[in-house]
Structure formats: C-alpha cells, structure tokens
C-alpha positions as CSV (number, residue, x, y, z in Angstrom):
1,M,76.0,95.9,118.7
2,G,75.3,96.9,122.3
3,R,72.7,99.3,123.5
4,L,73.5,103.0,123.4
5,V,73.7,104.6,126.9
6,P,71.4,107.7,127.0
7,A,73.5,109.7,129.5
8,V,76.6,109.2,127.4
9,T,74.8,110.2,124.2
10,R,73.4,113.3,125.8
11,A,76.9,114.3,127.1
12,L,78.3,113.9,123.6
13,D,75.5,115.9,122.2
14,I,76.4,118.7,124.5
15,L,80.0,118.6,123.6
16,E,79.2,118.7,119.9
17,L,77.1,121.8,120.3
18,F,80.4,123.7,121.0
19,L,81.4,123.1,117.4
20,D,79.0,125.7,116.2
21,G,78.5,129.4,116.8
22,D,81.2,131.2,118.9
23,G,82.1,128.1,120.8
24,T,80.5,129.2,124.1
25,L,77.2,128.0,125.6
26,S,75.2,128.5,128.8
27,A,73.1,125.8,130.5
28,P,69.9,127.5,129.2
29,D,71.3,127.5,125.7
30,I,71.8,123.7,126.0
31,V,68.3,123.1,127.3
32,R,66.9,125.1,124.4
33,K,69.0,123.4,121.7
34,L,68.7,119.8,122.9
35,Q,65.2,120.0,124.5
36,L,66.5,118.3,127.7
37,P,65.3,118.8,131.2
38,R,67.1,121.6,133.1
39,T,68.1,119.2,135.9
40,T,69.6,116.7,133.4
41,V,71.6,119.5,131.7
42,H,72.8,120.9,135.0
43,E,74.1,117.4,136.1
44,L,75.8,116.7,132.7
45,V,77.4,120.2,132.6
46,T,78.7,119.8,136.2
47,T,80.2,116.4,135.3
48,L,81.8,117.6,132.0
49,A,83.3,120.6,133.8
50,A,84.6,118.4,136.6
51,R,86.4,116.3,134.0
52,K,87.8,119.3,132.2
53,Y,85.8,118.7,129.0
54,I,84.3,122.1,129.4
55,V,85.5,125.1,131.4
56,P,83.9,128.4,132.5
57,V,84.4,131.4,130.2
58,S,86.3,134.1,132.0
59,G,84.2,137.3,132.5
60,Q,81.0,135.6,131.4
61,P,79.3,133.9,134.3
62,G,77.3,130.9,133.5
63,R,78.9,130.3,130.1
64,Y,81.3,127.5,129.1
65,R,83.7,126.7,126.4
66,L,85.6,123.5,125.5
67,G,88.3,122.5,127.9
68,V,91.7,120.9,127.4
69,R,90.5,117.3,127.5
70,P,88.9,117.3,124.0
71,Y,92.1,118.8,122.6
72,Q,94.2,116.1,124.2
73,L,92.0,113.4,122.8
74,G,92.1,115.0,119.3
75,A,95.9,115.4,119.5
76,R,96.3,111.7,120.4
77,Y,94.0,110.7,117.5
78,A,96.0,112.9,115.1
79,E,99.3,111.2,116.2
80,H,98.1,107.9,114.8
81,L,96.6,109.2,111.6
82,D,98.0,107.6,108.5
83,L,96.7,109.1,105.2
84,A,97.6,106.0,103.2
85,A,96.0,103.6,105.6
86,E,92.9,105.7,106.0
87,G,92.8,106.2,102.2
88,Q,93.0,102.5,101.6
89,Q,90.0,101.8,103.9
90,V,87.8,104.5,102.2
91,A,88.9,103.4,98.8
92,R,87.9,99.9,99.5
93,S,84.5,101.1,100.7
94,V,84.0,103.2,97.5
95,A,85.2,100.3,95.3
96,E,82.7,97.9,96.9
97,T,79.9,100.4,96.0
98,C,80.8,101.0,92.4
99,D,83.0,98.0,91.5
100,E,85.5,100.2,89.7
101,T,89.1,101.0,90.5
102,V,89.6,103.6,93.2
103,H,92.8,105.6,93.9
104,V,93.9,108.1,96.5
105,A,96.9,110.3,95.4
106,I,99.0,113.2,96.6
107,L,100.8,115.9,94.7
108,E,104.6,116.1,94.5
109,D,105.9,118.9,92.4
110,R,104.2,118.4,89.0
111,D,103.4,114.7,89.5
112,V,100.9,112.7,91.5
113,I,101.8,109.7,93.5
114,Y,99.2,107.1,94.2
115,I,99.3,106.1,97.9
116,A,96.2,103.8,98.0
117,K,94.4,101.7,95.4
118,V,91.6,99.2,95.3
119,D,90.9,97.3,92.1
120,S,87.7,96.6,90.3
121,T,86.6,93.0,90.1
122,H,85.8,93.3,86.4
123,A,88.0,91.5,83.9
124,V,88.4,94.8,82.1
125,R,89.8,97.3,84.5
126,M,92.5,99.9,84.9
127,V,96.0,98.5,85.5
128,S,98.0,100.6,88.0
129,A,99.7,100.3,91.4
130,A,100.1,102.2,94.6
131,G,103.4,104.1,94.5
132,R,103.1,104.9,90.8
133,R,103.9,108.4,89.7
134,L,102.2,110.2,86.8
135,P,102.1,113.8,85.4
136,A,99.5,115.6,87.4
137,H,98.0,117.4,84.4
138,C,97.1,114.1,82.7
139,T,95.0,112.7,85.6
140,S,91.8,113.6,87.4
141,V,93.5,113.4,90.8
142,G,96.3,115.6,89.6
143,K,94.1,118.2,88.0
144,M,92.0,118.3,91.3
145,L,95.2,118.8,93.3
146,L,96.6,121.5,90.9
147,A,93.2,123.3,91.0
148,S,93.5,123.4,94.8
149,L,96.8,125.4,94.7
150,S,96.9,129.1,95.1
151,E,97.7,131.1,92.0
152,Q,101.3,131.7,93.3
153,E,101.9,128.0,94.0
154,L,100.4,127.0,90.6
155,A,102.6,129.6,88.7
156,A,105.7,128.3,90.5
157,R,105.0,124.7,89.5
158,L,103.5,125.4,86.1
159,P,104.9,128.6,84.5
160,D,103.4,129.9,81.3
161,D,106.2,128.3,79.3
162,A,106.0,124.9,81.0
163,E,106.3,121.9,78.8
164,L,103.5,119.5,79.4
165,A,104.1,116.0,78.2
166,A,101.3,114.1,76.5
167,M,100.4,110.6,77.6
168,T,97.6,110.2,75.0
169,P,96.3,112.4,72.2
170,N,93.7,113.7,74.7
171,S,96.3,115.0,77.2
172,I,96.3,118.8,77.8
173,T,99.7,120.1,76.7
174,D,99.0,123.9,76.6
175,P,99.5,125.6,80.0
176,A,96.8,128.2,79.1
177,A,94.3,125.5,78.3
178,L,95.2,123.7,81.5
179,R,94.6,126.8,83.6
180,E,91.1,127.2,82.0
181,T,90.4,123.6,82.9
182,L,91.6,124.1,86.5
183,A,89.4,127.2,86.9
184,E,86.4,125.0,85.9
185,I,87.4,122.4,88.4
186,R,87.7,124.9,91.2
187,Q,84.1,126.1,90.4
188,R,82.7,122.6,90.3
189,G,84.7,120.9,93.0
190,I,85.1,117.8,90.9
191,A,87.7,116.9,88.3
192,V,87.1,114.8,85.2
193,E,89.7,113.1,83.0
194,R,88.6,111.7,79.6
195,R,91.2,109.4,78.3
196,E,94.1,111.8,79.1
197,S,96.4,109.3,80.9
198,N,95.1,106.1,79.3
199,P,93.3,106.0,76.0
200,D,90.9,103.4,77.3
201,V,90.0,104.9,80.7
202,S,88.2,108.0,82.0
203,C,88.2,109.1,85.7
204,V,86.6,111.5,88.1
205,A,88.2,112.9,91.3
206,A,87.3,114.9,94.4
207,P,89.4,116.7,97.0
208,V,90.4,115.3,100.4
209,R,91.0,117.9,103.1
210,D,92.7,117.8,106.5
211,R,91.5,119.3,109.7
212,T,92.7,122.8,108.7
213,G,90.6,122.6,105.5
214,Q,93.7,122.3,103.2
215,V,93.5,119.9,100.3
216,V,96.1,117.2,101.0
217,A,95.0,114.4,98.6
218,A,92.4,113.5,96.0
219,L,90.2,110.4,95.6
220,S,89.4,109.1,92.1
221,I,87.3,106.5,90.4
222,S,88.6,105.1,87.1
223,V,86.4,103.5,84.5
224,P,87.1,101.7,81.2
225,M,85.4,103.4,78.3
226,I,83.3,100.4,77.7
227,R,81.5,101.2,81.0
228,W,81.7,105.0,80.7
229,S,78.7,107.3,79.9
230,E,77.6,110.7,80.9
231,E,75.0,109.2,83.2
232,R,77.6,107.0,84.8
233,R,79.9,110.0,85.1
234,A,77.4,111.9,87.2
235,E,76.9,108.9,89.5
236,L,80.6,108.4,90.0
237,E,81.2,112.1,90.7
238,E,78.7,111.9,93.5
239,L,80.3,108.8,94.9
240,A,83.8,110.2,94.6
241,A,82.7,113.3,96.5
242,K,81.1,111.2,99.2
243,G,84.3,109.1,99.5
244,A,86.5,112.1,99.6
245,A,84.3,113.7,102.3
246,E,84.5,110.5,104.4
247,L,88.3,110.5,104.1
248,S,88.4,114.2,105.0
249,E,86.3,113.5,108.1
250,R,88.7,110.8,109.1
251,L,91.5,113.3,108.8
252,G,89.7,115.7,111.2
253,H,88.0,118.0,108.6
254,R,84.6,119.3,109.5
255,S,82.5,120.5,106.6
256,V,80.4,123.6,107.1
257,A,76.8,123.1,106.2
C-alpha cells in the first residue's frame, strides 16, 4: 500500500466536516475543528471552491456548503450499486470471521428472498441457496424486515386474521404473538430465530439500510444447534450488527453517532 498524501487527506477531512451540523462552515470553523494552520486551510478551501466541491453560502459571507461535485460523484457511485453483489462481499467477510452460514435477504409481500449466501466450512451446516423463498415470520431476516415496516404496512401484509404457516413446531402461527415479537425486535434492533424455520438451526439477523435510512434488507447468521448457546448468540448478534452496518455503509447509509 502506498503512502498517504497529507494534502489530499486534509482536503477530504474538510469535506467530511460538512456532514455534521447544519452543513455550512467558515474557514475559522475548519481551523478550529481540524487544528490546521490558517494558511493551509485557506489554500485548501480556495482549491475545493475552485473545483466546485464547496460553494459560498448566499447571504452568509465567509461560509461554505457542499457544492455539486460531491453530489455528482455520489450519484455515479449509486448508479453502480448492486445490493446482491455488495451483500455477497459483506456476507463472505462475516462468514470468514465466524465460520457460520451468512445470508442477506429482502422482503417480498409476506416472504423473504435470499439474495446472497456464504456457507460455513463446517461439515454440519445449514443447507440453503440464494434465490430461495421462505415465509418471513419463520426466519430471523424475515422478522427483522417485518419489524421495520410501519404499522400500516404491517397490517396490510399481516392482518389480524392472517394464516401463518408453521415450518417447525417452534414457528409462530398466531398474528398477535408475532406482533409482540416484532415489537421486541424493534426495541432491540436484532432478530433471533430459534428453530422456527429448521428444527436444527437457530439464527440472528440485523437490518440493512440504504442512504435514506430505510431498511431494505437484513443480514443473518445461521448456526446448527450443536454449536448454539446463549453466549454464542450474543457474539453472533454483535457480528451480524457489524456486518449489516458495513453493508448499509456501502449502500450510502451514514449512522448518527
């Protein structure tokens, strides 16, 4: 890996400052926040303004906001985003860390469709495939995605008299019980499935968001019961959340600290 160029790093640091606050900054603001010499900041601001990365704020002399160039770059990046391809890359990274099966899935009506999958290397592992469709209420990814819907959307997909098919004796088949579970998932931000779609497998899942903050997918880690424990569950929840956050970042989402 080559050497980082200090001037470029400082210019990018300046641009990233505009992501916070009201999106406007003055040169003194930048000097104070980055602890850079005033001359250096003046030169960098002049260069960024000349290239349309920042522009003066109308009616506020000495203040700047982001210009059109960052938007153009972001739009070009978004044009080439592929949720399945990005999901496959992140799933591979997560699977390499935990050596369990990792999925990325989306919601379609009352089902989930797996769009990315990386297998565990263990002899005993979950058997599934990308493209497979399962009832959302029976899976951790599905429950995570259902929990992310508004009350109106959820009621439209799962009315009070909805028939929920069971995949195992542990599947939730009562709409009221499912709503209670979804409320808990909203509060925790993590979904857990204990042998609800496969009697020998439990899973955890976390939400994947796009640049608008909307949940567009979920990432799960599936573990055979012979390797499942409450301690292991806690570790996998953290890993699933990190993986989902990485995929969200690739989709343009920026979490608020």
